[in-house]
N, C-alpha and C positions, 0 to 999 in steps of 0.2 A: 458417443464417452463424453461427459463433459469433464474436462480439467484444466484448472488455472495452477500454472506451473510459475512460482515465486524462483529470482534469480539474483546474486550482488550483495548476499550480502555477507556479509565481513568482519574483522577488528581495526575498529580504528580508534587512533587517537584522541583525545578530545579537539573542538577545532576541525576535525575532518571532514571529509566528504565521503557520500555515498550515493550512487544512485541502485538503488531497486529495477527491478523488473519484472512483469504478470503475462507469462502469453495462454490467451484465454484460449481453449476450444472450445467444437461439441456446442456453443452459445450462440446467441441473432447479440455480437459484443457490441455492434452499436445503439440492441435498442437499450443494456444497464446502463445501470446507474455502478461506474465502479471505483472501487476504497481501498483502505491500506487501513488497518488495525493493526497493533501491535499487544501482548503481551509481559509483563515481568513475571520475574520468579514473585508468588504470592500473589499477587495483583489480577484485580479485571483485565478480563478485553476493552480497549479502549480505542474507540473509532479515530484516527489520525486525520485523515483527511477523506475526503469524496470527491468528484466527478460525472456528475449529470450526464447523459446522455450529446445536448448540447453543449456542454460547457459550460455550465455555473458550479462553481468550485464551494468545500466549508474546508474549514480547518480548526481541531482540537485549537485551543489559548495557544499551550505551551509554543505550539512547532511553528504560530506564526511568522512570517517574514524570516524562517530558516526553512521550511522545507514548500519544496511546492510540486502537485500532482498533474499530470500531464496522461493523454490518452493518444493512440494512433489509432483511431478505425481501423485502417487498412491492413493494418499487421496485429488487430483485435487486441494489444500490449496499452497495460496502465502501466507507467512509469509511477517514480516516490523518489525528488532528485533532496537528498537531508544535504544542507553544510551546519555548519556549526557546532556541527550534534558536538553531543555532553554526556556526560556517562547517564546521565537521568532516562538520558533514550534509549539506553541498551532495553531489549526484550526480543522477540519472537515476532516478526512485522508480516501477520497473513495479508495477501491480496483475499478477495469479496467480492464479488459481481452480486447487481440486483436485477431481474428482471419483476419489478411492477407488473405489467400487462401479466406477465403466467404465474408471478404470485411465486413464482422460486428464489432461493437465496444462494451462494454458488462458494465453495469457500478455496483457495488453498490448504498446500502443506506444514509451507509460513519457508522465514525468511530468519537465520536469527545473524541480531546487528548487538555488539560488544564496544563498546565504547569505554575505555581506559587508559590509562597512561602505566 
């Protein structure tokens, strides 16, 4: 059974930091492109950051320099370090796994991040 379980979401003040974690099971983690998406109320889900199996990364422009994605293949876990958080970062954050070779995509259940004063 495939599971992507996110954790780390919380309510923080602007300028604060959070680290999201996503623990995967039931997939060949090291073969997956792993990413974080977010969806704010009334908006479409957007890719925030992604990391390929061998380490290349990409970020949406609005988080460059503030967010860092990383992965630990031994623990089948992907992280999103979020610094200098802004109110516009408020959203539900979803972990995503994409196994290109198998043609499969996996999603976590989401974790809420709220940034407000």
